[in-house]
N, CA and C atoms as an extended XYZ file, in Angstrom:
285
Properties=species:S:1:pos:R:3:atomname:S:1:resname:S:1:resid:I:1 pbc="F F F"
N         0.844       -1.175        0.000 N   MET     1
C         0.000        0.000        0.000 CA  MET     1
C         0.892        1.243        0.000 C   MET     1
N         0.495        2.201       -0.794 N   ILE     2
C         1.226        3.459       -0.830 CA  ILE     2
C         0.386        4.543       -0.149 C   ILE     2
N         1.022        5.671        0.132 N   ARG     3
C         0.378        6.749        0.878 CA  ARG     3
C        -0.957        7.172        0.261 C   ARG     3
N        -1.001        7.324       -1.057 N   SER     4
C        -2.244        7.766       -1.704 CA  SER     4
C        -3.362        6.740       -1.535 C   SER     4
N        -3.022        5.444       -1.526 N   GLU     5
C        -4.031        4.407       -1.297 CA  GLU     5
C        -4.562        4.483        0.136 C   GLU     5
N        -3.674        4.715        1.101 N   LEU     6
C        -4.086        4.865        2.489 CA  LEU     6
C        -5.030        6.054        2.644 C   LEU     6
N        -4.673        7.160        2.037 N   ILE     7
C        -5.515        8.362        2.088 CA  ILE     7
C        -6.883        8.073        1.491 C   ILE     7
N        -6.927        7.374        0.366 N   GLN     8
C        -8.197        7.064       -0.293 CA  GLN     8
C        -9.062        6.156        0.579 C   GLN     8
N        -8.461        5.146        1.205 N   ILE     9
C        -9.212        4.228        2.067 CA  ILE     9
C        -9.816        4.975        3.252 C   ILE     9
N        -9.011        5.826        3.891 N   ILE    10
C        -9.508        6.591        5.036 CA  ILE    10
C       -10.618        7.543        4.601 C   ILE    10
N       -10.436        8.199        3.463 N   ALA    11
C       -11.465        9.111        2.949 CA  ALA    11
C       -12.754        8.360        2.628 C   ALA    11
N       -12.643        7.173        2.030 N   ASP    12
C       -13.825        6.374        1.696 CA  ASP    12
C       -14.570        5.927        2.955 C   ASP    12
N       -13.822        5.613        4.016 N   GLU    13
C       -14.433        5.141        5.257 CA  GLU    13
C       -14.968        6.291        6.118 C   GLU    13
N       -14.609        7.521        5.776 N   ASN    14
C       -15.037        8.695        6.536 CA  ASN    14
C       -15.585        9.754        5.588 C   ASN    14
N       -16.776        9.518        5.034 N   PRO    15
C       -17.315       10.427        4.025 CA  PRO    15
C       -17.577       11.848        4.549 C   PRO    15
N       -17.601       12.024        5.861 N   HIS    16
C       -17.813       13.352        6.432 CA  HIS    16
C       -16.545       14.217        6.388 C   HIS    16
N       -15.408       13.605        6.026 N   LEU    17
C       -14.146       14.343        5.911 CA  LEU    17
C       -13.824       14.602        4.442 C   LEU    17
N       -13.286       15.777        4.178 N   PHE    18
C       -12.804       16.070        2.827 CA  PHE    18
C       -11.503       15.314        2.591 C   PHE    18
N       -11.277       14.883        1.347 N   GLN    19
C       -10.060       14.142        1.036 CA  GLN    19
C        -8.814       14.978        1.344 C   GLN    19
N        -8.860       16.280        1.089 N   ARG    20
C        -7.692       17.121        1.364 CA  ARG    20
C        -7.387       17.161        2.860 C   ARG    20
N        -8.437       17.064        3.705 N   ASP    21
C        -8.218       17.031        5.149 CA  ASP    21
C        -7.613       15.697        5.583 C   ASP    21
N        -8.084       14.609        4.988 N   VAL    22
C        -7.519       13.288        5.275 CA  VAL    22
C        -6.049       13.272        4.872 C   VAL    22
N        -5.743       13.831        3.708 N   GLU    23
C        -4.359       13.888        3.245 CA  GLU    23
C        -3.501       14.686        4.220 C   GLU    23
N        -4.021       15.782        4.712 N   ARG    24
C        -3.288       16.619        5.674 CA  ARG    24
C        -3.049       15.847        6.975 C   ARG    24
N        -4.043       15.094        7.425 N   ILE    25
C        -3.911       14.301        8.652 CA  ILE    25
C        -2.833       13.223        8.489 C   ILE    25
N        -2.916       12.468        7.388 N   VAL    26
C        -1.939       11.402        7.140 CA  VAL    26
C        -0.532       11.982        7.038 C   VAL    26
N        -0.378       13.078        6.305 N   ASN    27
C         0.938       13.699        6.171 CA  ASN    27
C         1.453       14.211        7.509 C   ASN    27
N         0.552       14.721        8.354 N   THR    28
C         0.955       15.200        9.678 CA  THR    28
C         1.428       14.048       10.555 C   THR    28
N         0.705       12.936       10.537 N   VAL    29
C         1.108       11.775       11.338 CA  VAL    29
C         2.484       11.281       10.901 C   VAL    29
N         2.672       11.094        9.603 N   PHE    30
C         3.970       10.625        9.114 CA  PHE    30
C         5.069       11.647        9.398 C   PHE    30
N         4.745       12.914        9.257 N   GLY    31
C         5.717       13.966        9.537 CA  GLY    31
C         6.146       13.972       10.990 C   GLY    31
N         5.190       13.790       11.905 N   GLU    32
C         5.520       13.767       13.329 CA  GLU    32
C         6.369       12.551       13.686 C   GLU    32
N         6.064       11.406       13.090 N   ILE    33
C         6.883       10.210       13.322 CA  ILE    33
C         8.305       10.461       12.827 C   ILE    33
N         8.424       11.033       11.636 N   THR    34
C         9.736       11.321       11.059 CA  THR    34
C        10.523       12.292       11.927 C   THR    34
N         9.864       13.359       12.375 N   GLU    35
C        10.540       14.356       13.212 CA  GLU    35
C        10.986       13.758       14.545 C   GLU    35
N        10.150       12.931       15.154 N   ALA    36
C        10.517       12.291       16.419 CA  ALA    36
C        11.737       11.399       16.232 C   ALA    36
N        11.760       10.619       15.144 N   LEU    37
C        12.912        9.765       14.871 CA  LEU    37
C        14.160       10.598       14.613 C   LEU    37
N        14.009       11.721       13.918 N   ALA    38
C        15.155       12.598       13.643 CA  ALA    38
C        15.732       13.152       14.947 C   ALA    38
N        14.879       13.317       15.974 N   ARG    39
C        15.345       13.786       17.281 CA  ARG    39
C        15.885       12.635       18.124 C   ARG    39
N        15.853       11.409       17.586 N   GLY    40
C        16.353       10.246       18.305 CA  GLY    40
C        15.336        9.637       19.251 C   GLY    40
N        14.078       10.047       19.136 N   GLU    41
C        13.033        9.530       20.009 CA  GLU    41
C        12.447        8.235       19.458 C   GLU    41
N        11.772        7.514       20.321 N   ARG    42
C        11.096        6.270       19.966 CA  ARG    42
C         9.611        6.584       19.786 C   ARG    42
N         8.977        5.980       18.777 N   VAL    43
C         7.551        6.186       18.524 CA  VAL    43
C         6.866        4.832       18.612 C   VAL    43
N         5.920        4.712       19.550 N   GLU    44
C         5.208        3.450       19.736 CA  GLU    44
C         3.740        3.624       19.390 C   GLU    44
N         3.245        2.743       18.536 N   LEU    45
C         1.829        2.695       18.183 CA  LEU    45
C         1.316        1.366       18.722 C   LEU    45
N         0.629        1.415       19.857 N   ARG    46
C         0.179        0.202       20.552 CA  ARG    46
C        -0.567       -0.735       19.613 C   ARG    46
N        -0.188       -2.002       19.663 N   GLY    47
C        -0.818       -3.015       18.829 CA  GLY    47
C        -0.234       -3.103       17.428 C   GLY    47
N         0.486       -2.064       17.015 N   PHE    48
C         1.075       -2.052       15.680 CA  PHE    48
C         2.576       -2.297       15.755 C   PHE    48
N         3.282       -1.448       16.510 N   GLY    49
C         4.717       -1.621       16.642 CA  GLY    49
C         5.391       -0.354       17.100 C   GLY    49
N         6.713       -0.409       17.136 N   ALA    50
C         7.495        0.731       17.607 CA  ALA    50
C         8.602        1.051       16.605 C   ALA    50
N         8.735        2.338       16.320 N   PHE    51
C         9.808        2.830       15.467 CA  PHE    51
C        10.898        3.392       16.376 C   PHE    51
N        12.141        3.107       16.052 N   SER    52
C        13.249        3.675       16.803 CA  SER    52
C        14.417        3.891       15.847 C   SER    52
N        15.477        4.478       16.384 N   VAL    53
C        16.670        4.741       15.578 CA  VAL    53
C        17.818        3.944       16.175 C   VAL    53
N        18.527        3.231       15.346 N   LYS    54
C        19.706        2.493       15.790 CA  LYS    54
C        20.934        3.147       15.169 C   LYS    54
N        21.991        3.188       15.946 N   LYS    55
C        23.257        3.751       15.476 CA  LYS    55
C        24.121        2.620       14.934 C   LYS    55
N        24.649        2.821       13.758 N   ARG    56
C        25.596        1.864       13.192 CA  ARG    56
C        26.979        2.493       13.219 C   ARG    56
N        27.932        1.787       13.787 N   ASP    57
C        29.304        2.287       13.857 CA  ASP    57
C        29.945        2.284       12.473 C   ASP    57
N        30.985        3.082       12.338 N   SER    58
C        31.730        3.048       11.074 CA  SER    58
C        32.411        1.684       10.977 C   SER    58
N        32.635        1.263        9.758 N   ARG    59
C        33.245       -0.048        9.553 CA  ARG    59
C        33.976       -0.069        8.222 C   ARG    59
N        34.733       -1.116        8.043 N   LEU    60
C        35.434       -1.312        6.783 CA  LEU    60
C        34.575       -2.229        5.925 C   LEU    60
N        34.120       -1.712        4.780 N   GLY    61
C        33.296       -2.491        3.871 CA  GLY    61
C        34.083       -2.884        2.640 C   GLY    61
N        33.402       -3.492        1.688 N   ARG    62
C        34.061       -3.939        0.468 CA  ARG    62
C        33.183       -3.596       -0.716 C   ARG    62
N        33.759       -2.970       -1.722 N   ASN    63
C        33.052       -2.673       -2.953 CA  ASN    63
C        32.808       -4.004       -3.670 C   ASN    63
N        31.551       -4.402       -3.867 N   PRO    64
C        31.287       -5.715       -4.482 CA  PRO    64
C        31.748       -5.823       -5.929 C   PRO    64
N        31.846       -4.699       -6.601 N   ARG    65
C        32.248       -4.721       -8.006 CA  ARG    65
C        33.756       -4.907       -8.161 C   ARG    65
N        34.521       -4.172       -7.337 N   THR    66
C        35.981       -4.203       -7.494 CA  THR    66
C        36.693       -5.014       -6.420 C   THR    66
N        35.992       -5.295       -5.309 N   GLY    67
C        36.633       -6.001       -4.207 CA  GLY    67
C        37.478       -5.085       -3.334 C   GLY    67
N        37.534       -3.806       -3.683 N   GLU    68
C        38.344       -2.839       -2.947 CA  GLU    68
C        37.713       -2.531       -1.586 C   GLU    68
N        38.546       -2.375       -0.550 N   SER    69
C        38.060       -2.012        0.773 CA  SER    69
C        37.684       -0.535        0.795 C   SER    69
N        36.556       -0.230        1.426 N   VAL    70
C        36.105        1.151        1.539 CA  VAL    70
C        35.639        1.407        2.968 C   VAL    70
N        35.836        2.631        3.422 N   GLU    71
C        35.390        3.025        4.753 CA  GLU    71
C        33.909        3.391        4.684 C   GLU    71
N        33.098        2.756        5.517 N   VAL    72
C        31.676        3.062        5.602 CA  VAL    72
C        31.485        3.886        6.870 C   VAL    72
N        30.951        5.103        6.717 N   GLU    73
C        30.810        6.010        7.845 CA  GLU    73
C        29.725        5.536        8.813 C   GLU    73
N        29.820        5.982       10.063 N   ALA    74
C        28.777        5.709       11.054 CA  ALA    74
C        27.491        6.386       10.590 C   ALA    74
N        26.363        5.775       10.920 N   LYS    75
C        25.098        6.369       10.505 CA  LYS    75
C        23.977        5.905       11.425 C   LYS    75
N        22.886        6.630       11.372 N   ALA    76
C        21.680        6.257       12.094 CA  ALA    76
C        20.715        5.646       11.092 C   ALA    76
N        20.067        4.546       11.481 N   VAL    77
C        19.119        3.881       10.591 CA  VAL    77
C        17.806        3.649       11.328 C   VAL    77
N        16.668        3.778       10.627 N   PRO    78
C        15.386        3.518       11.280 CA  PRO    78
C        15.208        2.023       11.518 C   PRO    78
N        14.508        1.712       12.600 N   PHE    79
C        14.267        0.322       12.971 CA  PHE    79
C        12.805        0.201       13.380 C   PHE    79
N        12.146       -0.866       12.958 N   PHE    80
C        10.750       -1.093       13.316 CA  PHE    80
C        10.615       -2.454       13.963 C   PHE    80
N         9.980       -2.487       15.132 N   LYS    81
C         9.698       -3.749       15.808 CA  LYS    81
C         8.190       -3.898       15.888 C   LYS    81
N         7.676       -5.013       15.373 N   THR    82
C         6.229       -5.219       15.354 CA  THR    82
C         5.679       -5.412       16.761 C   THR    82
N         4.449       -4.988       16.941 N   GLY    83
C         3.744       -5.197       18.195 CA  GLY    83
C         3.152       -6.587       18.252 C   GLY    83
N         2.778       -6.994       19.451 N   LYS    84
C         2.249       -8.336       19.662 CA  LYS    84
C         0.992       -8.593       18.830 C   LYS    84
N         0.050       -7.645       18.821 N   LEU    85
C        -1.195       -7.845       18.072 CA  LEU    85
C        -0.938       -7.992       16.574 C   LEU    85
N        -0.013       -7.194       16.031 N   LEU    86
C         0.317       -7.294       14.605 CA  LEU    86
C         0.946       -8.647       14.303 C   LEU    86
N         1.885       -9.084       15.142 N   ARG    87
C         2.515      -10.399       14.924 CA  ARG    87
C         1.471      -11.512       14.957 C   ARG    87
N         0.557      -11.437       15.936 N   GLU    88
C        -0.478      -12.470       16.034 CA  GLU    88
C        -1.373      -12.472       14.797 C   GLU    88
N        -1.722      -11.283       14.338 N   ARG    89
C        -2.591      -11.183       13.155 CA  ARG    89
C        -1.899      -11.730       11.907 C   ARG    89
N        -0.613      -11.440       11.761 N   LEU    90
C         0.140      -11.926       10.610 CA  LEU    90
C         0.302      -13.439       10.626 C   LEU    90
N         0.312      -14.002       11.837 N   ASN    91
C         0.503      -15.436       11.972 CA  ASN    91
C        -0.798      -16.202       12.151 C   ASN    91
N        -1.934      -15.533       11.874 N   GLY    92
C        -3.215      -16.215       11.848 CA  GLY    92
C        -3.923      -16.375       13.177 C   GLY    92
N        -3.366      -15.849       14.264 N   ALA    93
C        -4.046      -15.944       15.558 CA  ALA    93
C        -5.127      -14.867       15.637 C   ALA    93
N        -6.214      -15.192       16.250 N   GLU    94
C        -7.297      -14.210       16.430 CA  GLU    94
C        -6.917      -13.262       17.541 C   GLU    94
N        -7.119      -11.934       17.311 N   GLY    95
C        -6.731      -10.932       18.295 CA  GLY    95
C        -7.815      -10.427       19.146 C   GLY    95
């Protein structure tokens, strides 16, 4: 599912809302999650999962094309851990 499909589904299920308002809401939610992660905060959506940021140390990597060693800089990467209800739903258990 892509963002526009999510917006359309929410708009279809909530006919009292204008589509532009639904789009603004969805963009605000994603924007707030992104901003919280950029600040190094953890975002938990109960029953769905938790987003966090993990730090990766610098390391010595290898260029797969040439085999040459290259320095890979330290970086922060997003991490998502599923919630219990989502895992149960994906594995066929009734929630």
